N, C-alpha and C positions, 0 to 999 in steps of 0.2 A: 423558591430560588426564583430570582428576576430571570426573565427570558434572555436578556442580553448577557447576563453572567454565565448561564447555561450554554449560550451559543459560543462564547469565548472558550470556555473549558472543553466543549465538543470539538471545535477547530483546533485547540491546542493539540488534541489527541490525535487528529488527522494529519496536521502538518508535521508533527514529529515522526509519525510513521511513515509518511511520504518521504521525508528527507533520509530516514534510515534505510527505506527500500532503494532509493536512488543510489545512495553510497554503496550499498551491497551490489546492485546490479553492474555498476561501473566496475567494481573491484573484480567481480566475477567474470565479466566480459574481457577485462584486461588479461586476466590469467588464461581465458580461453584462447585469446590472441596468440599467447605464447606457445600453447600446445598445438595449434593448427599447422598444417603443412606449409612451408614457406611460400609455396607458389599459389596459395589460396589467398583470395583478397579478403582484407579485413571487414568483418560484419558489424559495423556500428549503427546502421540504418534500422535493423530490428529493434535495438535498444530504444532508439527515439520512437518507434512505432509502438512499443510496450507501454510507454509513458502517455501516449495519447497526444504528443506534441508535434507530430510529423508535419502538420500544415504550418505551424507557426515556424518551424526550423526552416521549411522550404522558402517560406516567404522572406527569410532573412540571409539564408545560406545557399539558397537554390538547392541543387541536388549533390552537394559535396559531403556526402555521408562517409567517404573513405578518409577524410580529415580527421583524424583522432583528436587532435588538439581542439578542434572547432566543436566537435560533439561534446567532449568533456567540459569545455567551457560553457557551453549551452546548458548542459544538464546540471552542471554543479555551480557555477558562478555568475550566470546571467542574470542580472537583476531585472532585465526586461521579460525574462521567461518566469511567469508566475509560479511555476511548480519546480523550479530549480532548488538545489539544496540550500543555497544561500537565501533565496526567496522564502522558502518553506520555514527555515530556521528563524528568519526575521519576523514572519508571521506569527509563528509560535511564540517568540518572546514577547512580541507586541500583545497577543492575547493573554499571555501570563502577566504581563504588567497590568493590564486592565483589571484582572481578577487576583492581584497580588495577595490579597488578604485570605484567599481560599488555597493558598500553596503553602507548603512548609518552607522554612528558610533553606533547608538543603536542596530541594527541589529547585527553587529559583536560583540559587548560587550557581548549580550545576548547569541550568538551562543558559544562564548568563555566560557562563564560561564557554559552553559549546558555541554560543553565538559569535564571541569574540575570536575563538579559533577558527571558525569558518571564514569570519571577516579577514583575519590574518592571512589565511590561505589564498583569499583572493588577492590581497596586496601583494603577496609573494609570487602570484601567478603560477600556482600549483600546476595548472593545466599545461604548462610549457614543459614540465619536467619529463625526462625519459621514462621514469618509472613513479607515478604518482600514487601507487597503492597504499603507502603508509598513511597518507592523508585520509583516504576514504575508510581505511580500516579504523583509524582513530575517530573519525565521525561516527561510524557505526557502533563503536564501543561505548562512546560517550552517551549516545542516545539510549543505549541498552542499560548503561549505569543510570540513567534518569529513570527508566522504568523500574529498575531495582529500588532506587530511592523512594519513589511514589509508593511501590509495593508495601514498603517497610515503614513508611512515614506519614500516609495519608489515610484519614479515616474514610471508611466506607459509607459516605453520605451520599446525597444526590450528585454532588459535583464529581466525585469518584467514577460514578457510573456513566455519567455524560462523557468522560474522557476516555473510558474504556469502550463506550459506544462508538466514538469517532474513530478510535484506534483500530477496532475489529472491522469496521466497514470499510475503511481505508486498506486494510490488509487484504480483505477478501476481494476487493476491486483489483489490487495489484497482482495478486495471485492468478486471478482469472486472465488478466491482460498478458502477463509474461507467458502463461501457458498457451494461450491462443496465438501468440507471435511465434513461438517455437514450432508449433504444429503446421503453421502454414507458411513462414517466411524464412526462418533460420535455415533450414536443409537446403544446400545448394541444388540438388537434383534427386528426383525419385529413385535413381540407380544408387543413391549412397545410403538408402535405408537398411539399417542392420549392420552397417559398415562401421569401422573403428571411428570414423568421423561423426557418424550419427551417435555412437555411443559418447563421444566427447560432448556433443551438444545436450543430449539428455543429462549427463553428469553436470554440465554447467546449469542447466534449468534447475536441477535439484538444489545445487549449491547456491543458486540465487535466491532461493527461499530457506537456505540453511537446513536442508532436509536430506542431503545425501546419505549421511551415515544411519539416520533414523530409517530411511526408505531400505537401505541394505539389510538392516537388522530385521525389518518386518517383511519384505519381499523378496529378498535375495537378488537374483539377477535382474538387470535392467531391462524392462519389457515396456514399450510405449503405453500400453492400455493400463498396466498397472501402476504407471507413474501418473497418468490421468486420473485414475481411482485415488490414488495417495493424495494428489494434490486438490481434487475436487470434493471427494465423498468421504474420505477417512474421518472417523469420528474422534481420534485421539491425538492427530498431528495439530499442533497449535497454529499452523499457517495454512491448512486446508481451508477451502471455502465454507464448507459444511460447519467445521468446528468454529470459524469466525462468526458465521451467522447465528450459531446456536448461542455463543456467548453474547453477541449483540442483542439477541432476543431476550436473553435472561437480563441484561442491563435495562431493556425497556420495561420489563416487569418490575425491577426494583424502583425504577423512576416513578411509575405510575401507581406502584403499591398494589397492583393486582397479583393473584395468586398463579397466574399462568393457565388457569382453567377458562379459555376463551380469549377475548381480546377486549380492551377498553378503548381503543381509538384505532384510526386507520394505519397508523405506523405499524402498530402490533399486529394487525391484520395481516398487512402485507408482508411483514417479516414472517410471521408464522406460516403463511401460505408458502413462501419460498423455502423456509427451512424444512417444512414437511415434505415438500416436492424432493429436495435433495436427499432427505433421510431414506426415501423409498425408491429412489432412482437407481438403476442398474447400469453398470459401466458397459456391458454389451450393448444396450439399447442406446446409451449416450453415443458411443463411436459408430454404430450402424446408421444412427439418425443424422450424424454429421457433428463433429466436435466443434468446429467453428461457429455453425449455427446455434448450438447448445450454449456456448459461452457467450456469444452475442446477446442471446435472450437473457442470460444471467446477468450480464452487465447492465442491461436496460432495467432490469428488476432491481438491481442494487441501487442504481441511480434514482429510481422511482421511490424506493424506501427512504433514501436520503432527503428527497424532496418532501415526503410525508413526515419525516421527522422535523424538518424545518416548519412546515405548516402547522404541526400540532404543539411544538414547543418553543420555537423561537419567533413566531409571529402573534403569540397570545397578546402581548403587551400592545401591539399596533392594533389589533382587533378590539381590544378593551377601549383604547383611546378613541376608536372610531365610534364605538357604541355611546361613549359619553358625549362625544360631540353631536351625535344624532339625537340623544335625549335633550340637549340644551337647544 
């Protein structure tokens, strides 16, 4: 497979997952606002922080984080925000257009439909509505339907594994970010720990990764350390960081054709090291050593893996051209 084709498929997976995450985060945060005490200030700043776009937001909106409509517009409909829902869906559609022959008819049509749905939402100024939750629920469901179509219509060839690789790396990144934000920013004060308000925040966190019901079945009562274990180290929940990295590692092995007994390139090496570390990490050691520091290092390593994937698979053509030019 050509490196430019693989690159487009990989980023198609990342952009779709990013848009679905943003839609879910906004929807869950809006529901949280309805449950919070009326005298408590709305908390939209943590949502911006979780996406990693705080600096860009401040440069354009200063510190007006309490303006719900401005935050929703920035996260969902702002074309100047490269990570907004409309930007992500637009980029996903453009990448899909480039590799159209590698997609099934059903997948392309649904992606195109989702793009026009989001575009119409921007034209109708959905962010100005009193209750925009229906829009974000539709975005989330359409992207999940896209995943279902791909699962049932796309052959498990290199292209499939590149899309899955992008999807799981993006998911691991977003789960880490939203957990870090909750642990250090969302709670109004230390006195609220263990209170009904604290319970609401942890419940919202679990819902933001569609894991509330699964967590309650596996762990029972909401306990911060158990929630952290569930979202970072759980081996069976499809949005835990460990599960995502394990699946991403398998994708790398399928792409390279190796059997997983060792590594064949630096991307596999970095991925294997991180997956192995998480596999044997203990939640008590994570908490005692500082969760924020742990997640910060985790995000740095995920970004490093992304760079290694780029160097190993998407820059090959450039290196090949350079070698030809040197020989000439």
